[in-house]
NUVO-284343 format. One record per residue (C-alpha): x, y negated, z. Coordinates in steps of 0.05 Angstrom, whole numbers, plus 32768, in hexadecimal, padded with zeros to 4 digits. Example, Ala and Ser with C-alpha at 12.3 -4.5 7.8 and 13.67 -1.06 7.14 Angstrom:
<rs>
R    X    Y    Z
R 80F6 805A 809C
R 8111 8015 808F
</rs>
This chain:
<rs>
R    X    Y    Z
R 7AE6 82DA 862D
R 7B2D 82DC 8615
R 7B17 82FB 85D3
R 7AE3 82C4 85C7
R 7B18 828F 85D4
R 7B45 82AE 859F
R 7B0D 82B1 856C
R 7AFB 8268 857A
R 7B42 8251 8571
R 7B47 8278 8530
R 7B08 8258 8515
R 7B22 8213 8527
R 7B63 8223 8503
R 7B3F 823A 84C4
R 7B14 81FB 84C7
R 7B53 81D0 84CA
R 7B6E 81F5 848E
R 7B2E 81E9 8467
R 7B2E 819F 847A
R 7B76 8195 8464
R 7B74 81C1 8425
R 7B72 81A0 83DF
R 7B2F 8194 83BF
R 7B10 81CD 8396
R 7AD8 81C8 8364
R 7A9E 81A5 8386
R 7A55 81BD 8384
R 7A11 81A6 839D
R 79D5 81D4 83A6
R 798C 81C1 83A8
R 7952 81F0 83B7
R 7905 81EF 83B3
R 78F8 820B 83F8
R 78D5 81DD 8429
R 78BD 81B0 83F2
R 7876 819D 83E5
R 784D 81C0 83B1
R 7850 819D 836E
R 7887 8170 8386
R 78AB 8150 834B
R 78F6 815D 8348
R 790C 8119 832C
R 7953 8103 833A
R 7982 8121 836C
R 79C6 8106 8381
R 79FC 812F 83A1
R 7A0D 8120 83E8
R 7A51 8103 83D2
R 7A2D 80D8 839F
R 7A55 80F3 8365
R 7A1F 811B 8340
R 79DA 8106 832B
R 79A7 813A 8313
R 796B 811E 82ED
R 792F 814A 82DB
R 78FD 8136 82A7
R 78C3 8164 82BB
R 78D2 8194 82F4
R 78A4 81A1 832E
R 789E 81D1 8368
R 7872 820E 8360
R 782F 821F 8384
R 7848 8252 83B6
R 7824 824C 83F8
R 7863 8255 8420
R 7899 8220 8416
R 78CE 8256 841A
R 78B0 8276 83DD
R 78A9 8237 83B3
R 78D3 822D 8374
R 78DE 81FA 833E
R 78BB 81FE 82FD
R 78D8 81DB 82C0
R 78A3 81CC 828C
R 78B2 81E7 8246
R 78E0 81B6 8222
R 78F0 818F 8261
R 7938 817C 8270
R 7968 8172 82A8
R 79A5 8145 82A1
R 79E1 814C 82CE
R 7A0F 810F 82D0
R 7A50 8104 82F6
R 7A6B 80C0 8308
R 7AAA 80A9 82E6
R 7AE7 80D6 82F2
R 7ABD 8115 82FB
R 7AA5 814B 82CC
R 7A6C 817D 82CD
R 7A85 81C4 82CF
R 7A45 81EE 82D8
R 79FB 81F4 82EB
R 79E2 8233 830C
R 7997 8245 831C
R 7984 827C 834A
R 794C 829B 8374
R 7905 82A9 835A
R 791E 82A4 8313
R 78EF 82A6 82D8
R 7902 829B 828F
R 7946 8286 82A8
R 7966 8298 8265
R 793C 8261 8244
R 7964 822B 8268
R 799C 8217 8239
R 79CC 81DD 8231
R 79C2 81AD 81F7
R 7A0E 81A6 81F2
R 7A29 81E8 81D8
R 7A6D 81DE 81FA
R 7A4A 81F5 8239
R 7A36 823D 8230
R 7A07 826C 8254
R 79C0 8266 826D
R 7999 8266 82AC
R 79A4 82AF 82B8
R 79EF 82AA 82B3
R 79FC 8263 82C3
R 7A09 822B 8291
R 7A52 821B 8298
R 7A94 8206 827A
R 7AD1 820F 82A6
R 7AF5 81D8 8281
R 7ABE 81A7 8296
R 7AC4 817F 8256
R 7A8B 814D 8265
R 7A74 8122 829D
R 7A2B 8129 8287
R 7A04 8163 826A
R 79BA 816F 825A
R 7996 81B2 8260
R 7952 81C3 8243
R 791B 81F5 8252
R 7915 8214 820E
R 78CA 821D 81FE
R 78BB 8240 823F
R 78B1 8230 8288
R 78F0 823C 82AE
R 78E9 824C 82F8
R 791D 824E 832F
R 7922 823F 8379
R 796A 8226 837E
R 799B 8201 8350
R 79E4 81F2 835A
R 7A10 81BF 8335
R 7A5C 81C8 8331
R 7A87 818C 8321
R 7AD3 817C 8320
R 7B01 8141 8319
R 7B1D 8128 82D8
R 7B69 8128 82CF
R 7B89 80E7 82B5
R 7BAE 8109 827D
R 7BC4 80DB 8243
R 7BFB 80CA 8212
R 7C22 808D 8224
R 7C21 8074 81DC
R 7BEE 807B 81A5
R 7C23 8093 8174
R 7C6B 80AA 8171
R 7C9D 80A7 8138
R 7CD5 80DA 8132
R 7D07 80EC 80FC
R 7D0C 812C 80D6
R 7D31 815F 80FF
R 7D2D 8131 813A
R 7D08 813E 817B
R 7CE0 8113 81AA
R 7CEC 810B 81F4
R 7CCE 8142 821F
R 7C83 813E 821B
R 7C72 8144 8265
R 7C8A 8109 828C
R 7CA4 80E1 8250
R 7C6D 80E0 821C
R 7C31 80F8 8246
R 7C12 80DA 8284
R 7C04 8118 82AF
R 7C05 8100 82F7
R 7BE8 8141 8313
R 7C1D 816C 82F1
R 7BE9 8197 82D0
R 7BFD 81D1 82A6
R 7BF8 81B8 825E
R 7BF7 81D6 8218
R 7C0E 81B0 81DA
R 7BF9 81BC 8192
R 7C08 819A 814F
R 7BD3 8193 811A
R 7C03 819A 80DF
R 7C3F 81C4 80F1
R 7C5E 81B7 80AC
R 7C6A 8170 80C3
R 7C7F 817D 810C
R 7C7F 81B4 813F
R 7C86 81BE 8189
R 7CCD 81CF 819C
R 7CE5 81DA 81E4
R 7CAF 81AC 8203
R 7CBE 8178 81CF
R 7CA4 8167 818A
R 7CD5 8170 8150
R 7CCE 8151 810C
R 7CCE 8180 80D0
R 7CBE 8156 8093
R 7CA6 8111 8083
R 7C5B 8109 8093
R 7C28 80FC 80C9
R 7C03 812B 80F8
R 7BE1 812D 813D
R 7BFF 8149 817C
R 7BCC 8164 81AE
R 7BD8 8170 81F7
R 7BA8 8198 8223
R 7BA9 819C 826E
R 7B8A 81DD 8285
R 7B4F 81DB 82B7
R 7B54 81F5 82FD
R 7B2A 81F5 833A
R 7B3D 81AD 8347
R 7B39 818D 8303
R 7B16 8190 82C2
R 7B3C 819E 8283
R 7B5B 8160 8262
R 7B77 8151 821E
R 7B99 8119 81F9
R 7BB2 810C 81B3
R 7BE6 80E0 8192
R 7BFD 80D5 814B
R 7C41 80F2 8138
R 7C62 80CF 80FD
R 7C9E 80F4 80E1
R 7CCD 80C8 80B8
R 7D11 80CF 809A
R 7D48 80B8 80C7
R 7D6D 8078 80B8
R 7DB8 807D 80B3
R 7DE7 8045 80C7
R 7E2A 8056 80A8
R 7E65 8026 80AE
R 7E9D 8018 807D
R 7EE6 8019 808E
R 7EEA 7FD5 806C
R 7EB9 7FA9 8046
R 7EEA 7F81 801D
R 7F2F 7F90 8001
R 7F61 7F7C 7FCC
R 7F88 7FA7 7F9D
R 7FBE 7FA0 7F68
R 7FA9 7FAF 7F21
R 7FD9 7FE9 7F1F
R 7FC4 8007 7F62
R 7F92 803E 7F71
R 7F6C 802A 7FAE
R 7F49 805C 7FDB
R 7F00 804D 7FE6
R 7EF0 8039 802E
R 7EE0 8072 805D
R 7E97 8078 8070
R 7E8E 8085 80BB
R 7E54 808D 80EA
R 7E2F 80BE 80BD
R 7E01 80F1 80E0
R 7E22 8132 80EF
R 7DED 8159 80CA
R 7DED 812E 808B
R 7DFB 8159 804D
R 7E44 8159 803B
R 7E38 815A 7FF0
R 7E53 8115 7FE2
R 7E4F 8122 7F98
R 7E07 810A 7F9D
R 7E1E 80C5 7FB2
R 7E23 8092 7F7B
R 7E55 8059 7F75
R 7E4C 801D 7F48
R 7E75 7FDF 7F3A
R 7E5A 7F9B 7F2B
R 7E93 7F91 7EFA
R 7EB5 7FCF 7EDE
R 7EE7 7FA3 7EB9
R 7F01 7F91 7EFE
R 7EF9 7FD0 7F29
R 7EE1 8015 7F17
R 7ECD 8048 7F4D
R 7EE4 8090 7F41
R 7EB6 80BA 7F6C
R 7EDA 80FB 7F5E
R 7F19 80E2 7F80
R 7EF8 80AF 7FAE
R 7F24 8078 7F91
R 7F1F 8035 7F6F
R 7F46 8023 7F31
R 7F50 7FE3 7F09
R 7F1E 7FD8 7ED2
R 7F50 7FBF 7E9F
R 7F44 7F75 7E98
R 7F28 7F57 7ED8
R 7F68 7F39 7EF3
R 7F5A 7F09 7F2C
R 7F11 7F1D 7F30
R 7EE4 7F3E 7F65
R 7EB3 7F77 7F5D
R 7E7E 7F90 7F8C
R 7E7C 7FDB 7F95
R 7E38 7FF9 7FA8
R 7E34 803C 7FCA
R 7DF0 805E 7FC5
R 7DE7 8093 7FFA
R 7DAB 80BC 7FE3
R 7D6C 80CE 8009
R 7D69 8114 8027
R 7D32 813B 804A
R 7D4B 811F 808C
R 7D68 80DB 807B
R 7D55 809C 8057
R 7D81 8082 801F
R 7DB5 804E 802F
R 7DDA 801C 8005
R 7E1E 8002 8019
R 7E46 7FCC 7FF5
R 7E8D 7FB2 7FF8
R 7EB8 7F85 7FCE
R 7EFB 7F91 7FAD
R 7F25 7F59 7F90
R 7F5B 7F66 7F5E
R 7F98 7F3B 7F66
R 7FA5 7F0D 7F2C
R 7FE4 7F33 7F1B
R 7FF6 7F67 7EE8
R 8031 7F93 7ED7
R 8051 7F93 7E93
R 8072 7FD2 7E7B
R 8063 7FD2 7E30
R 8056 7FA8 7DF3
R 800C 7FB4 7DFE
R 8010 7F9A 7E45
R 8031 7F5B 7E2C
R 7FF8 7F52 7DFB
R 7FC6 7F5B 7E33
R 7FEB 7F27 7E5C
R 7FE8 7EF6 7E22
R 7F9E 7F04 7E17
R 7F8F 7EF6 7E61
R 7FAE 7EB2 7E5B
R 7F8A 7EA4 7E19
R 7F47 7EB7 7E3A
R 7F52 7E85 7E72
R 7F76 7EAC 7EA8
R 7FB3 7E80 7EA2
R 7FC9 7E89 7EEA
R 7FD1 7ED5 7EE5
R 8012 7EEF 7F04
R 803A 7F25 7EE2
R 8073 7F53 7EF5
R 809A 7F7C 7EC2
R 80A8 7FC5 7ED2
R 80CE 7FD8 7E93
R 80F4 7FBA 7E59
R 80C6 7FAC 7E1E
R 80D1 7FA2 7DD4
R 80A0 7F73 7DB2
R 80BA 7F84 7D6D
R 80AE 7F55 7D33
R 8067 7F3F 7D43
R 8068 7EFB 7D65
R 803D 7F00 7DA4
R 8047 7EC3 7DD0
R 8029 7EB4 7E14
R 8001 7E73 7E20
R 7FFA 7E56 7DDB
R 7FBF 7E29 7DEB
R 7FC2 7DE3 7E08
R 7F86 7DF4 7E33
R 7FA4 7E34 7E4D
R 7FEC 7E26 7E5F
R 800B 7E5C 7E89
R 800B 7E4A 7ED4
R 801A 7E8B 7EF7
R 8059 7EAE 7F0E
R 807B 7EDD 7EDD
R 80AE 7F0B 7EFC
R 80D9 7F32 7ECC
R 80F6 7F5B 7F05
R 8137 7F60 7EDF
R 8116 7F7D 7EA1
R 811B 7F63 7E5A
R 80EE 7F4C 7E22
R 810B 7F5A 7DDE
R 80F3 7F3B 7D9D
R 8106 7F35 7D54
R 80DB 7EFB 7D3D
R 80DD 7ED2 7CFE
R 80AF 7E96 7CFE
R 809F 7E52 7CE2
R 807D 7E34 7D1F
R 808A 7E2B 7D69
R 80A7 7E6D 7D82
R 80BC 7E86 7DC7
R 80A3 7EBD 7DF5
R 807F 7E89 7E1F
R 8061 7E4F 7DF9
R 8046 7E1F 7E2E
R 8055 7E1F 7E78
R 8032 7DF5 7EAC
R 803F 7DFB 7EF7
R 805C 7E3F 7EE9
R 8096 7E6A 7F02
R 80BE 7E99 7ED6
R 80F4 7EC2 7EF8
R 8120 7EFF 7EF3
R 8113 7F06 7EA8
R 8144 7F19 7E71
R 8133 7F08 7E29
R 815A 7F23 7DEF
R 8156 7F2F 7DA4
R 814F 7EFE 7D6A
R 8124 7EC2 7D57
R 812C 7EA4 7D12
R 810A 7E64 7CFD
R 8101 7E4F 7CB5
R 80E2 7E0A 7CC2
R 80EC 7DCD 7CEC
R 80CC 7DE6 7D2D
R 80E0 7DF7 7D73
R 80F9 7E3A 7D8C
R 8113 7E53 7DCE
R 812C 7E93 7DEE
R 80F8 7E8B 7E26
R 80C6 7E52 7E23
R 80B3 7E16 7DF8
R 8094 7DE1 7E24
R 808E 7DD3 7E6E
R 8058 7DA9 7E91
R 804F 7D9A 7EDA
R 807E 7DBE 7F09
R 80A2 7DF9 7EE9
R 80D9 7E24 7F07
R 8104 7E55 7EDF
R 8132 7E80 7F0A
R 8161 7EBB 7EFF
R 8152 7EC0 7EB6
R 8181 7ED6 7E7E
R 8177 7EC3 7E36
R 819E 7EEF 7E06
R 8174 7EDB 7DCA
R 8199 7ECA 7D8B
R 8178 7E8D 7D6B
R 8180 7E7D 7D21
R 8165 7E40 7CFD
R 815F 7E40 7CB2
R 813B 7DFD 7CB4
R 8151 7DC1 7C8B
R 8144 7D97 7CC8
R 8161 7D99 7D0E
R 815F 7DDB 7D32
R 8139 7DC9 7D72
R 814F 7E09 7D92
R 815F 7E18 7DDB
R 8175 7E52 7E05
R 813D 7E4B 7E39
R 810E 7E10 7E2D
R 8104 7DDF 7DF4
R 80DC 7DA6 7E13
R 80D0 7D89 7E58
R 8090 7D61 7E50
R 807A 7D1F 7E6D
R 8080 7D1B 7EB9
R 8091 7D65 7EBE
R 80BF 7D7D 7EF5
R 80E9 7DB8 7EDD
R 811D 7DDE 7F06
R 814A 7E14 7EE9
R 8170 7E3E 7F1C
R 81A5 7E73 7F12
R 8199 7E81 7EC8
R 81C6 7E99 7E8F
R 81C3 7E8B 7E45
R 81F0 7EB7 7E1B
R 81D0 7EBC 7DD7
R 81EB 7EA2 7D95
R 81D1 7E62 7D76
R 81D9 7E5E 7D2B
R 81C5 7E26 7CFC
R 81CA 7E3D 7CB4
R 81BF 7DF9 7C93
R 81E3 7DB7 7C98
R 81AC 7D99 7CC5
R 819A 7DD7 7CED
R 81DC 7DD7 7D12
R 81C2 7D9A 7D38
R 8194 7D94 7D74
R 81A3 7DD4 7D9A
R 81A7 7DDA 7DE5
R 81C4 7E11 7E0F
R 818A 7E0C 7E40
R 8158 7DD3 7E34
R 8151 7DAF 7DF1
R 812C 7D71 7E05
R 810D 7D4E 7E41
R 80E2 7D10 7E43
R 8100 7CD9 7E6D
R 80C5 7CD8 7E9D
R 80D3 7D21 7EAF
R 8107 7D40 7EDC
R 8133 7D7B 7ECC
R 8164 7D9E 7EFB
R 8192 7DD7 7EEA
R 81B3 7DF9 7F25
R 81E9 7E2E 7F23
R 81E0 7E3F 7ED9
R 820F 7E5F 7EA7
R 8214 7E57 7E5C
R 823F 7E8C 7E39
R 821F 7E8A 7DF4
R 823F 7E7C 7DB1
R 8227 7E49 7D7E
R 8238 7E1E 7D43
R 8213 7DE3 7D60
R 8220 7D9B 7D54
R 81FE 7D5F 7D75
R 81E4 7D8C 7DAB
R 81E9 7D96 7DF7
R 8209 7DCF 7E1C
R 81D2 7DCD 7E51
R 819F 7D95 7E47
R 8194 7D4A 7E3D
R 81C6 7D1C 7E5D
R 8193 7D05 7E91
R 8188 7D4C 7EAA
R 81A6 7D5C 7EEF
R 81DB 7D92 7EEC
R 81F2 7DB3 7F2C
R 822A 7DE6 7F2C
R 8220 7DFC 7EE4
R 8256 7E20 7EBB
R 8262 7E2E 7E72
R 8292 7E56 7E49
R 828D 7E32 7E06
R 8269 7DEF 7DFC
R 822A 7DE9 7DD3
R 8236 7DA5 7DB4
R 8245 7D75 7DED
R 8269 7D97 7E28
R 8244 7D94 7E6A
R 8252 7DB4 7EAD
R 8291 7DDA 7EC0
R 82B6 7E01 7E8B
R 82D4 7E45 7E9B
R 8300 7E75 7E75
R 82EC 7EBB 7E60
R 831B 7ED8 7E94
R 82F8 7EB0 7ECA
R 82B6 7ECD 7EB4
R 82D2 7F13 7EBD
R 82FA 7F0D 7EFE
R 82C4 7EF3 7F2E
R 82DA 7EAB 7F2D
R 829B 7E93 7F09
R 826C 7EBE 7F32
R 8288 7EA0 7F71
R 8281 7E5B 7F54
R 8238 7E66 7F42
R 822A 7E81 7F88
R 8245 7E3E 7FA0
R 823C 7E2E 7FE9
R 81FC 7E55 7FF1
R 81FE 7E85 802B
R 81B4 7E97 802F
R 81BC 7ED3 8001
R 81E7 7EEC 7FC9
R 81D0 7ECD 7F88
R 8209 7EE1 7F59
R 8235 7F1E 7F54
R 8259 7F47 7F20
R 8282 7F84 7F0E
R 82C9 7F6C 7F06
R 82D9 7F6D 7EBC
R 8291 7F5D 7EA8
R 826B 7F1B 7EA6
R 824A 7F01 7EE5
R 8200 7F0D 7EEF
R 81CB 7F0B 7F26
R 81D6 7F32 7F65
R 81B4 7F76 7F67
R 81B4 7F9F 7FA8
R 81B5 7FE0 7F81
R 81F6 7FCB 7F5D
R 821D 7FC9 7F9D
R 8230 8012 7F93
R 8252 8003 7F51
R 829D 8004 7F50
R 82BD 7FBF 7F52
R 827A 7F9C 7F5E
R 8288 7F5C 7F84
R 8252 7F36 7FA9
R 8248 7F04 7FE1
R 823F 7F28 8024
R 820E 7EFB 8049
R 8215 7F1F 808B
R 8261 7F15 808D
R 8262 7ED5 8065
R 8296 7EEE 8033
R 829D 7F0D 7FEF
R 829E 7F59 7FF1
R 82A6 7F96 7FC5
R 828E 7FD8 7FE1
R 82BB 8001 7FB4
R 82F7 7FE1 7F92
R 8322 8009 7F63
R 835E 7FFC 7F37
R 8374 802E 7F02
R 83BD 803C 7EF7
R 83D8 800F 7EBF
R 8394 7FEE 7EB1
R 8391 7FA4 7EC0
R 8359 7F8B 7EEC
R 8350 7F3F 7EEE
R 833E 7F26 7F34
R 832B 7EDD 7F3E
R 8310 7EDC 7F85
R 8323 7EF5 7FCA
R 82F6 7F2B 7FE6
R 82F5 7F65 8017
R 82F4 7FAA 7FF9
R 82CB 7FD9 8024
R 82F2 8011 8004
R 832D 8005 7FD5
R 8357 8035 7FAD
R 838D 8034 7F79
R 8387 806F 7F49
R 83D2 8077 7F42
R 83EA 80B8 7F5E
R 842B 80C3 7F84
R 844F 8104 7F98
R 844C 811A 7FE0
R 8496 810A 7FE6
R 84CB 80F1 7FB6
R 8517 80E6 7FB5
R 850C 80A5 7F8F
R 84DC 806C 7F91
R 84A7 8048 7F68
R 8493 8000 7F5C
R 844F 7FE5 7F6F
R 842B 7FA2 7F6C
R 83E5 7FA7 7F89
R 83AC 7F73 7F89
R 839C 7F81 7FD2
R 83C0 7F7E 8014
R 83D4 7FC3 802A
R 83EC 7FD8 8070
R 842E 7FFD 8074
R 841B 8033 80A5
R 8430 8078 808E
R 843E 80A0 804F
R 8471 8071 8030
R 84A6 803D 803B
R 84A4 7FFA 8018
R 84DE 7FCE 8003
R 84E6 7F8A 7FE3
R 8521 7F6A 7FBE
R 8551 7F47 7FEE
R 858F 7F3D 7FC2
R 85B3 7F4E 7F82
R 85F5 7F41 7F61
R 8617 7F61 7F25
R 85F4 7FA3 7F19
R 85E2 7FAE 7F62
R 859F 7F9E 7F80
R 858D 7F9F 7FCA
R 8548 7FAF 7FE6
R 8533 7FA6 802F
R 84FB 7FCC 8050
R 84BA 7FA8 805E
R 848C 7FB9 8099
R 8446 7FA4 80AA
R 8420 7F95 806A
R 842E 7F95 8020
R 8412 7F54 8007
R 83E5 7F4F 7FCA
R 8408 7F40 7F88
R 844E 7F47 7FA5
R 847C 7F7B 7F85
R 8495 7FB5 7FB0
R 84C2 7FF1 7FAA
R 84A4 802C 7FD0
R 84BD 8071 7FE2
R 8482 80A2 7FEE
R 8482 80D3 8028
R 843E 80F2 8028
R 841A 80B9 8003
R 83EA 80D1 7FCD
R 83CE 808D 7FB7
R 83BE 804A 7FD4
R 8378 804C 7FF4
R 835A 8029 8030
R 831D 800A 8051
R 830E 7FC1 805A
R 834B 7FAA 8032
R 8354 7F61 8020
R 8354 7F59 7FD4
R 8372 7F18 7FBC
R 8365 7EEB 7F81
R 839E 7EEF 7F4F
R 83DA 7EC7 7F68
R 8411 7EC0 7F35
R 843F 7EA0 7F68
R 8442 7EE0 7F91
R 845A 7F0A 7F57
R 84A3 7EF3 7F59
R 84D8 7EFF 7F8D
R 851E 7EE4 7F7D
R 855C 7EFA 7FA2
R 85A2 7EED 7F88
R 85A8 7EF5 7F3D
R 8567 7F1C 7F36
R 851D 7F15 7F3D
R 84EC 7F4C 7F51
R 84AD 7F41 7F27
R 8468 7F60 7F30
R 8433 7F66 7EFA
R 83E9 7F75 7EFE
R 83DE 7F70 7EB3
R 841A 7F98 7E9A
R 844E 7F86 7E64
R 8459 7FA0 7E1F
R 849D 7FB6 7E08
R 84A8 7F75 7DE4
R 8492 7F4C 7E20
R 84C0 7F73 7E4E
R 84FA 7F69 7E1E
R 84ED 7F1E 7E1B
R 84EC 7F1B 7E67
R 8530 7F3F 7E6E
R 850A 7F74 7E96
R 8529 7FAF 7EB8
R 84FB 7FE9 7ECA
R 8506 8020 7EFC
R 8512 8065 7EDE
R 8513 80AB 7EFA
R 855E 80A7 7F05
R 854E 8072 7F39
R 8572 803D 7F10
R 8556 7FFF 7EF2
R 855E 8001 7EA6
R 8556 7FC6 7E78
R 851D 7FC9 7E47
R 8536 7FC5 7DFF
R 8514 7FBF 7DBC
R 8531 8002 7DA4
R 8506 8026 7DD8
R 84C0 800E 7DC7
R 84A0 8040 7DF6
R 84BD 801B 7E31
R 8488 7FEC 7E4E
R 8470 7FD6 7E93
R 8429 7FED 7EA8
R 83FB 7FC3 7ED3
R 8407 7FC4 7F1E
R 8451 7FD2 7F18
R 8490 7FA8 7F22
R 84D1 7F9C 7EFD
R 8513 7F76 7F04
R 8528 7F3A 7EDB
R 856B 7F18 7ED7
R 8582 7ED5 7EBD
R 85BC 7EF9 7E9D
R 85B0 7F29 7E64
R 85DA 7F63 7E7B
R 85C9 7FA8 7E5F
R 85E4 7FD5 7E94
R 85B6 7FFA 7EC3
R 85AF 7FDE 7F08
R 85B7 8006 7F47
R 859F 7FF1 7F8B
R 85A3 7FFD 7FD4
R 856C 8004 8007
R 8586 7FE4 8045
R 85CE 7FFF 8047
R 85C0 803E 801F
R 85CE 8043 7FD5
R 8598 8066 7FAD
R 859C 8093 7F70
R 8581 80D4 7F57
R 8597 810D 7F84
R 8569 8142 7F69
R 8534 8142 7F33
R 8508 817F 7F2F
R 84EF 8187 7EE7
R 84E5 81D2 7EE5
R 84AE 81F4 7F0D
R 84BB 822F 7F39
R 849D 825C 7F04
R 84CD 8242 7ED0
R 849E 8211 7EAE
R 84C4 81D6 7E93
R 84A9 818F 7E9D
R 84B7 8153 7E71
R 84B0 810C 7E8B
R 84B5 80C7 7E6C
R 84E3 8091 7E86
R 84AD 807A 7EB6
R 84AA 80BE 7ED7
R 8467 80D2 7EBA
R 845D 811C 7EA9
R 8452 8125 7E5E
R 8458 816E 7E49
R 847C 81AF 7E57
R 849B 81B1 7E12
R 84C2 8177 7DF4
R 84B4 8192 7DAE
R 846C 817E 7DB6
R 847F 8135 7DC0
R 848E 80FE 7D8E
R 84D2 80DE 7D86
R 84EB 80B9 7DC3
R 8514 80BC 7E04
R 84FE 80EE 7E39
R 8517 810B 7E7B
R 8522 8156 7E78
R 8542 817C 7EB1
R 8556 813A 7ED1
R 857A 8120 7E92
R 8566 80EE 7E5D
R 855B 8110 7E1A
R 854F 80EC 7DD9
R 8524 810E 7DA4
</rs>
């Protein structure tokens, strides 16, 4: 009993498993037993209603016993097996009491086999098949139909587009609808176009093919398949440019913009790219260096650069464009450049700007800028301190610039010669001005000559200011020579501007005329109705105008300071002492004796000031010397003193003692020590003790002050000099000079070698005594105690009366009075 219970429970368990197991292939079996003789087998439907079997001519046989009866298909008769939607026919099997079973075949050859083996296709490709009794009666007692479900396998899209060397999303789950997770196979019709790669489709070359997916059959499902179109195309690229518009100077080389966002696998052979310019006169691309250069004549124009990125196996071609504008500015470094500049204006580019980068010589060929009334020059011309030289002879209107309108000319130097043979206008810079014109920091050194029988009509900078024009000339110099060679041609010259119409305005600010001329009935600067502000001249050109200065004032800084005026915004004028003033140049600050206005400290300054022993240096302004030195050497120590008269204040700190005259009667002078500071231009007697020369930092240099040169005490005066005195001048002044014997000896005509160098001092007396003068320092009388004139090695030294070493052998010297071994010797 117990064993039966266990078996029962096991059977129930197995039944439960069967009831809960997944569906397998379904089948339905019909048999002829128990049927009536001759019964027609018409249409049968499976118990689940899925399959319908329809016979065209099939009846039961004549067997007496129902168990022995079979079906007989008439020759040529058919049976059609049809599944409802979602199901497929897998097989038909006949069995029992078989006869001519091999003659039962399927009309659809995808189902193989016959009645003896079964007509079947495991893939179950159709939901309806028809079988035929092929020319014979086919007999059987039982038939079974197998049928399975369809699987809803499909592509989500009809077609897919991918790029060459690109891959699709994974097929299963992304491209294919496969809800039952069937095992699938994928194939490509044309593997030259695409191929299956790691459960994806990868493009190979441009074209179109089909991708096929196949879900394998199993006991649950029929085989399924689906297709989609695969279109393989070249990939688009979307590169970006570093910039799409830019500007460049004509003299610059501009790097082409960088191209970013290119695919990592794009070929790196950029030599296949092509670059074109819409205007090669403006901008030319140079592919070999990846640069852009000026085309030669397109000043102020814009060109479009086209970059053609070629098609490759993987990528479509791409065209990029960007624009480059060339500034309307050129550089001039040669005669040819000047001609190009003039041509640009003549061709209508009258507003072109230009900057000179070198001095140029235009020679004898007259090439003027802006010679047409319709193309007056209206740009900005910057000479940058460079010069234009010419040697022109003409009979018409001649000047480097012919017509200016709303133009600026600055920092230009013109020089050379212009000679006119007829009654026309000529100028060292420009002929006529229209509109608003500014000329600044220009120097005209052009020599103008008129051989005309009429008036000269020549000017240093500009001949005519036209109707309603507004012309301003700032900080300019004219220094050329004006020469009229005929009786009439000496008339109608002007240092700066020859003529202005009354309706126009003309201002000249801080200008300097230093030229020479033989002009009559002319103006030093311009018409009388012109406005002159702080303008200076050396010699008049016809009628005097402005402030006259002397040549010494040109050289000593006085005029430069005057031209700077009250302007504190920047330094406009400067100069090397001893030369003429000119425009400030930062680079010139390193020059010796270059004085300039120090904006930061609001004072005049010289970074390195130097005076040379015995060489006069005219100084007309006060300034601070960043470093100052006097190139007069002194021994480390001395038993007698020297005279000095310096142009700068010098602190008395160490290395020497300084004395000044405090009294004098008869042949005796008295000097008293000075402490603190030796004042500029005052005479001093000094005794060195370690002093080599007078040097110092941030010393106050003074403008020449003649009143400081003289100190009178008793019967004598102590006189300083910064220019020196000749022998005759010293004799006329009753001058006594200090000699190596530490006595003051009177200068006489019979000793012509006796003179007084610059930056020394001497004694004068109202009486004309001839005896030497001695002196005391404080309470101590001075005189020569020892004079070393022979070196330790026996070398003899010969000095002049001023204590300067001349030679070691007096026989090598000309006639005169010398000091040898501490004694005066006459040769």
